[in-house]
N, C-alpha and C positions, 0 to 999 in steps of 0.2 A: 120542193123536197130535198134538193142537195144543200141548199144555204137557206134554212128558215131564219126568221128573224132572231137577231141575237146569236147566231151561231158564230159569227166572226168577230173578233175583239177590235177595239180601237175605231170602230165605224166603218170598217172595210165592208165592201158589199160583194157578194158572190154572184157570178155570171154562169150561164150554160147556154151551149149552141150546139144544133144539129146540122151537120153539113151534108149535102148530096153533092158527092164528089168534093169539090172544094168551094161550093156556094152556100152561104148561110140561108137555111130555109125556115129555121126557128131559132130565136134567140131573145134574150132580154138585155143585149148590149145595145146601147143607145148610140145614135150616129153623131150626137153633139154632147157637150159636157154639161147637160141639164139634168142629169140624174141617171141612175141605173135601176134597172128591174121595173116591174109593172108591164103595162100594154101601152100602146099607142103607135102612131105613125112614125115616131122617132126611132123605132127600132131599126138595127142595121141588118135587116134582112136583104139578101141579094149581094151582099159584099163578099168579098173572096178572102181566102186566107193567104198568107205569105208563101212564097215560093220554097222557102226553107222547110216551113212545116209540111206542105203538099209533098215535097220529095221525101222527107222522112217518113211520114204516115201512109199516104196513098201508094207512093211508089215502092217505098222499101218495106212497109207493112210493120213498122214498129212504133211504139209509143213515143211521143215528144214531150218532154217535161223541161220547163224553163222559164225564162223572163221573155215575154213577147208583148209587143206593141199592138193593141187590139183597137182599131178604129182611131181613137184619139188619145189614148192613155197606156200605161204600162200596166200589164197584169201578170201574176203569178199564175201560168197556164199548163194545162195538161190537155193533150190530144190523144184520142185512142181511135184506130181504125174500126169501121163498121163493115160486117161481112153479110152478103145476102145469103140465101139457101144453098147456093151453089158454091160458097167459100170465097166468092170475089168481093174485092174491096170497092164499096159503092159510096162510102162517106166517111165521115168522122164524127166523135162526140168531143165537144170541148167542154171543159170546166175550168173556171178560174176565179180568182178574186183580186180586187183592186190593190196595187202595191203600195200606192202613196201613203196610206196610214201606217203600213210597217217601214216605209222609208222614214216617215216622221218619228216613228218609235225608235229606229236605228240612230237618227241623229239625236234624239233626245236622251238615248242611253249612252251616246258618245259624249253628249254635253254633260250628262250626269256623272259620267266617268272622269270627265276632265274637271269638272268641279270637285268631285270627290279626291282627284288627284292633287288638285292644286290645295284644297283643304287639308289633306295629308301632309303635303309639303309644308303648308304654312304651321300646322300644328308641330311637324318634325323640326322645322326651323326654330320655333320658340322653345321647344324642348331641348332642342341641341344647343340654343343660345344658353339656356338656364345650365344645361349640363356642363357647357364649355366654361360658363362663368364660375361653377364649382370647381372645374379642373384649373383654370387659370388665377383665380383668387390666390390659392395657396402659392402657386408660382410667382404671382406678382409681390406677394409679402416677402417671399425668399429673395426675389430680386431686389426689393427695396432695403431688405436687411443688408444685403450684400453691398449695395451703394452706400450705405450708411457706415459699414465698416470700412470700406475704402476710403471714406470720407474722414476716418479717424475715430468714429464713434464705436469703440471696440466693445462697449457693453450692449450694443443693439442685438435683440434676439428675434426670431420669427414668432415665437409664442404659440399659443393654442390655434389650431386651424380647425375649420369646420369638418373637413374631410377626414374620415378615418380610414382611408385606404393607403395605397402605397405612396401617395403625395403626402398625406399626414405622416406617415413613417419618415419620408425623406425630410420633412420640415424638422422633425424630432432629431433626426441624425444630424441635420445642419446645425441646430442649436447646440448639440452635444459637442460637435466639432469645433464651433465657436467657443465653447466653454473651455475645452482643452487647449485651444489656441491662446485664449486669454490667460489661463492658467499658466501655459508656458512662456507666454510673454512676461507675466508678472515674474516668473522665476528667472527669466533672463535679465530683467530689470534690477532684480534684487541682486543676482550674481554680479551684474555690471557694478552696481553700487558697491557691493563687497569688494570686487576687483579694484575700483577706483580708490577705495578706502586703504587696501592693501598696498596699492602702488604709491599712493600719497604716504602710508606708514613707512614702507620701504625707502621711498625718495627721503623722507624726513630723516630716517635712520642713517641712510647713506650720506645725506648733507651733514649730519652730525658727526658722523665717523670722519668725513673729510674735513669738517671743522676742527674736530679733535686731533686729527693727525696734523693738519696745518698747524694748529696750535703747539702741539708737541714738537714739531720740527723748530717752530719759532723758539719755543722755551729752551730747546736743546742748544740752538744757536746763541740765544742771549745769554744762557747758562755758561756757556763757554767763553763767551765775551765777558760776561760779569766776573767768572772767576779769574780771568787773566787781569782784567782791571783791578780786582780787590787784591790780587797778589802784587801788581804793580804799585798800587797806592799805599799798601801797608808799609813799604820800605821807606817812602818820604816821610810817612806819618812818624815812624819810628824816630828817623832822623830828627824831625821837628821836635818831638817830645824829648828826645836825648839833649838836643842843644837848649831847649827851654829849661831843663833841670839845671844845665850847666850854667846857664845865665843867672838862675836864681843863687847858684852856689857862689858864682864869682862876684856877684853884686852884694850879696851879704844883706846888711841892714838897709843898703840903698835901694835893694829891691821892692821895698815897702812903697817908694814913690810911684813906680810903676805896676802895683799890684793889681789895679783894675784892668791894665792892659794885658798882664800876664793871665789873670783869670779869664778873660775873654778869649785869648789864645788857647787855654785848656778847655774852655768849653767847645770850640770850634773844633779842636782835635778829637774830643770826645764824639761830637757830632760825626766827624769824618769816619771814626771807628764804628759808630752805629750803623752808617751807611754801608761800610764795607762788610760789617757782620751781616746785615740784610742781603747784601749780593751773595755772600757766601752761602747764606741759609737757602737762598733760592737756588744757586748753582749746585749745591750738594745737600738736597733736602733730607736725604736718608741719615747723613751724619748728624743733623740737628734735630731729628725726630725726638720727641721725648716719649716717657713711659706712658702708656694709655690705661686709663683709669675711669671709672663711672663718676662724671663730673655734674653736679647739680648746677643747672644754668641760672637759676635765681640767685645762688650764692656767688656764682661767677660774674653776674652783672653787678652785684653789690660791691664786691671787691675791685671791679674795674672803675665803679663810680668813686671809690676813695682814691684810686690814683688819679683821677682827673679832677679831683675836688678843687685844686688850686686854680683850675680854669673856669669851673662853674662860680667860683666866689666872685670874680671880677665881672660877671655878665648877670643879665637880667633873665635867665633862662630857668623855667620851671620844669622839673622832672616829674614824670607821670609813669607810674608802673602798671602793668597789667599781666603778671606772672601767673599763668595758669598750667604750665607743663607739670605732668604728674609723673615724670620718669627721667632718669639721668641719661647722658649721652656718654658714649665712648670717645675719649679724646684725651690729649695730654692738657693738664690744667693751665700749664704756663703759656702754652701756645693759644689755647681758647681765650685766655686773658688778653694776650696780645692782640688777638683778631678783635676783640670786643673794645679794647681800649682805642685801637686805631679807628673803629667804626664811630665810637663816641666822640673822639677828637675831631673827626671830620664833620659831624653833625653840630658839634659847638662852634667850629670855624664857619659853618654855613649860616649861623644866626649871630652875627656881630652885634645887632640891635636888640638881641633878645628874642625869646620865643618859648617853644614848648619841645622838650625832649622826651619822646616817648619810647619806653622800654616794654616790650611784650613777648611773651613765650606762651607757646600752645603745643599740644601733642600733634604730631604728623606722621604720615606714612608716604613712602615712595611708591612709584609704579608698580613695583614688584610686591608690594605689601610689607615691606621692612618698616619696622617702627622707628620713630625719631622724634626729633623736637624741633620746632620752627622758632628761631629768635628774630625779632625784628627791632632794629634800631632806627627811629624815623625822627625827622625834624620838621620845623615849620617855616623853613627857609624858602629861598626862591624855587628850588627844586633843580633838576638836572636837564642840561639842553638835550634835545633829540639826538643831535650829532654826537654829544659826549657819551651817551648811554651805550652806544655800539662800541665805544673804545675805552670803557672805563676801567676794564680790568687788563688793559694792555699796559706792558712796562713803559715808565717815563710819561704817562699820560697824566696831567694833572692841570687844574685851573688856578691853583694857588701859586703866588709869586715866588715863595720860598719852599715849595713842595719839590720832592724828588721824583714824584709819580711811582713809586715802588710800594707804598704801603698797601693799596688795595690788591695789587698783583701778588705780593708776598702773601697777604691774608688769604686770598682765593687759593692759592697753592697749598697752604697749610689745611684749609678746609678739605680741599679735594684729596689729600693725603689719606684722610680718614673716611672717605667715601661720601663726603657732602657736598655742598656748593653754595655760592653766594649769589643772589639775585638782586640787582638793583632796579627800582621802579620809582615813578612820581606818584605822589598820593593825589587823589581827586581833589581834596580840599587845599592842596598846596603843600610843598615840601617834597623831601625825598625820603624814600625807605630803602634799608638795606636789610635783606632777610637772609640770615644763616641757616642753612638746612643741614642738619646733622643726624647721623644715625645713633640709635641706642647701641646696636651691635650688628655688623653686616651679617646678613643670612637669616636673622630672626625676623618673624612676622610680629604683628602688633598683639595677637593673641599669645603668642610664645612669650613676649617681653612681659605681659602683664602677669603670666604665670610665674616667669622668673623672679618678677619684682615681689609677688605675694609671698615667696619662699616656699619651702616644703610644708606639707600639712602637719600639724601638731597632733600628737596623740591624745587621745581623749582621757 
């Protein structure tokens, strides 16, 4: 009646017992573990209840509920006191069911919870790993990029990342920062290059200024010296010339016997006067400066060739012209002719066995854009020694046995008075080249010179 078949889950079986006092007088509890319920001699009739239950139920008169060891197993039990007609406690009613199936259920539930817990942990670990991978992959990309940048690969970038959260934004910020750093680094390199160029330019200008100052000081010193020498040499020249004239007068007709010697003395006196004149021309250039006029360089070269024609006749030198200059230069005609004759004579002397004398002109402009003409006098001789190139325009420097070493020095001084220069070099195919750089008019650019050469527009 209390526990019909199927009333308890998990195969648990219910029991019931009537106690007279504390002795079982009717029960389905078995004495041995061969089953519960039903009938048979194996019932635990006559067994007694525990002292704890007796005290609570029979002596104190209250129900007892709890876990109790009945005969040979644990039961979930309940004991209720039984009263007679006079209200006296005469026995107990016991009902209970076997605890073992529920214990198994408890351990099964605990095992299930454990399995579920570990399963959740495994799933959480896998999910966390994947999530962590998503988190760490952008960080690893950024770390790898920074290592590349530290190694010198300034163009390395993080690039696009799968994460669109704060890490993706951080990767984008890092790329923009690297772009800004690369741009600033490029600007710094550009500024450094410009600074180096400016320093080199200023250094070259300073070196040129120092060279010019040293040259001016040397020229001033040499000018004073040459002026003194020219003054002192003029007096004995005049005495020699006067006595030579006196000798001719005293000898009369007998002077014809020594006419060759006297002519040789006259030539040497004239040469000494020319040297003195060149020295004075260098010492006081302003006193010897001529009238400045527009000079056709092609005509000046032709006139110079006429003056050296006697030297060309006795040589096997071919003269080649390449006169392409389209504008005149501003210089004194006689002084330009003096410079050109000096350069042509030097070129002829450099080719005693014959060769090619090349005369060329072309339009030219200096670094400030001022218009000018470039005149080149070149030969096919042995060329200039490297040691001589650096000292070629210094006074008294020459490689000719009978030379004074003043020709190029004076020529360069003449050209420099008009804002030009003379540059010496060796030709790639052999021989030396002297380039005379002259301005059309200081302060005018090539376009202004072209407009001036064209003249004012004519009226229609």
